[in-house]
N, C-alpha and C positions, 0 to 999 in steps of 0.2 A: 538626647536623644529623646525620642518620641514618644507617646505610650499610644493606644488606638483604643477611644472611649466606646465601654459598647454599653448605650443602654437596654435597663430591661425592656424582653421581650423586640431585641432586632438585635440577633447573632451577625457571626463576622458571613461574608461568602466563602463558599465552601469550594477550594479548588483545583480542577481537577489534576490527580499524579496518575491515573492509569489511564489507555489509552485499547482497545480490540477493535481488529481489522479480522477479516477472515483474507490472506492472501498467494501468489501462485508466485513461489522462489523459482529463482529460475536453477539448473544444474550447474558442478562446480565447474566444470568446462567455462557458460556462459557465463557464469558468473567474473570470470577470470577475467574475459573476453573485455567483459565491462567496463571494468574498473579498466582496464586501461584503455578502451574509450573512453570514458570519461579523463582520464586525469591528462591523455590525448588534446585530447577538446579540452582543456584548462588551457595546457601551455601553448598553443595554435593559439588562443583567439584567445591570451592573456586574461583568466578570469582570476578572480582570486578566490569564489567557491573552493571552497576544500572538498569532494571525490563522497559520499557517503563510506562506512564500510560495508567491508564485500559482503557479508551474511547481508546488510541489511537491506539490498539486493532484493524488488521483489515487485509484482503489478496487483493495489490492491483490489478486490473483486467486492465484498462490502466491510463499509466505518462502521464500527458496532456503539462509537460515539469513546468519547472523556468522560472519565468517573474520578470520583475522589474516593478510592481504595476500586479494588477487581470487585466487580459484583459475578459474586457467585454464580444467581440464578440463570441471569440474564446467559453468563460462561455453562453452564449447565442446557437449557435450551435449546442456545445454538447449536450445541455442538448434539444435541440428540436429532437433532435434521440435520446437520451436516452430514452427519450416519449414514440417515435416510440414501442418498443420493448413489448415484449407482451406472458409472461414464468409465466412456475406455481410455484408456492416457487418447491421447493427442498434441499434435504438434503444432510447434509458437515459434514464429521470425517475427523480429521487430530489424528495419531499414530504414530509420530515419531521427532522426534528431532536433528538435529544437525549443524553443522556453514555452512556455505557456505563462501567458498574463493572470498573476491575480492583483486587482485591482487594489489599492490599502497597502499592498505588502510595500518595504522596501530591496526584501530578496526577491525573486521571481525563480522557479526549479526550470532546467534540461533538462527532458527527458526523452528517453528511446519510445520513439511508435511505433509501430504494427504498418505498412505501408500499405496493408492491401483493407479489409474491413475485416481481418480474422474471425470470418464465422463458425469455428470452432470455440475459439474464447469465447467470443458473445453470445453461445448459448451453452456451451459451463457456467459461465456466468447469471443466464435467468434460467438454469436449473437452482442455482441457487439460492436467488431468488424467491422463485418458489417454491421452494424447502420451507422458502424462514418466513417467507410467508403465511403457509403453511402450519408452521409452532405458532406463528401470532406475532412472530417479527418484526411488523411493516413498516410502523412508526420510526421517521425518522433514514430508510434507507432511500439512499438514494438512489436513482431511475438511471439515472444518463450518465455515460460510459465509455471512459475513454484509453483506450487499453497505452500503459506506458510503467516505465521504472523511472523511477528519477534518481537522475544520474547527480548533480548538489544545487546549489542554491546560489546565485547570485546577479546582481547590482547588471548588472547588462544581459540586452533578451538577442539572444542568438536567432535567425530567420530559420524556419527549415530546414536540411539536408540533409540529401542521398548516404546513406555507410554502409557500410559492407555490413551485410545478414549477421547478424545471430540467433539461431535458433536452439530449442531445446526442445525436448519431448516433455509434456507435463505429463509428471507421472503419481502426483499427491495436490492435496492442500494443505492448506494450514491457520490453521488460530491460533492471533500469535498479539500476546500482552504488550506492552508498546511502557518502558515507564518514562513519563516528558519529562523531558528536560535532560535527561540521563545519558539519551542514545544505548540501549537494551534492548532487545525486542527478545523475547522469554516464550517460546511454540511452547503453548498449552494442548494443542494433541491435531496429531495428524490422520490424515484421510487417504490410504492408495484406492488411486482410481481405479474400478476394475467393472469391465460389463458385465 
């Protein structure tokens, strides 16, 4: 058994345990369709990766970082910013699947994507971006956005292909607290879309 030697003035690195992000979740019917698609693709292509749990399917709007513990001040400011958003519900449609390439990682995400530019979704995300910036949460926000739902992770890459459309009406967005490595998503707060 080895012991870690800690010298005075040198602290052990902090290990992140908590992830925070804004997301859209599919309704129950769309989530079941996504789960079925993920399993069918796995079977059809002989993939080894296990599909995500159905309640975990989501579209990430903004990633707010990995933290050692839940950062309550960040949760409070982000929640206040989100509460100011007034937008009508809008439809989304996903009709393509393919692998994203993450260099340096063995497992690559197989994702469900939008075939069109998803203008309503992109506009909503920009509204959230503006609200977060106005609240002082600009550092670390990724301005790039490729709307997608991760289905599973696998070592094989699948080229993009068209699939039967999966659609739902976005009627709320959620701030999710994910426990890293425990496959647990805890919705901290949700905001209904309203005009």
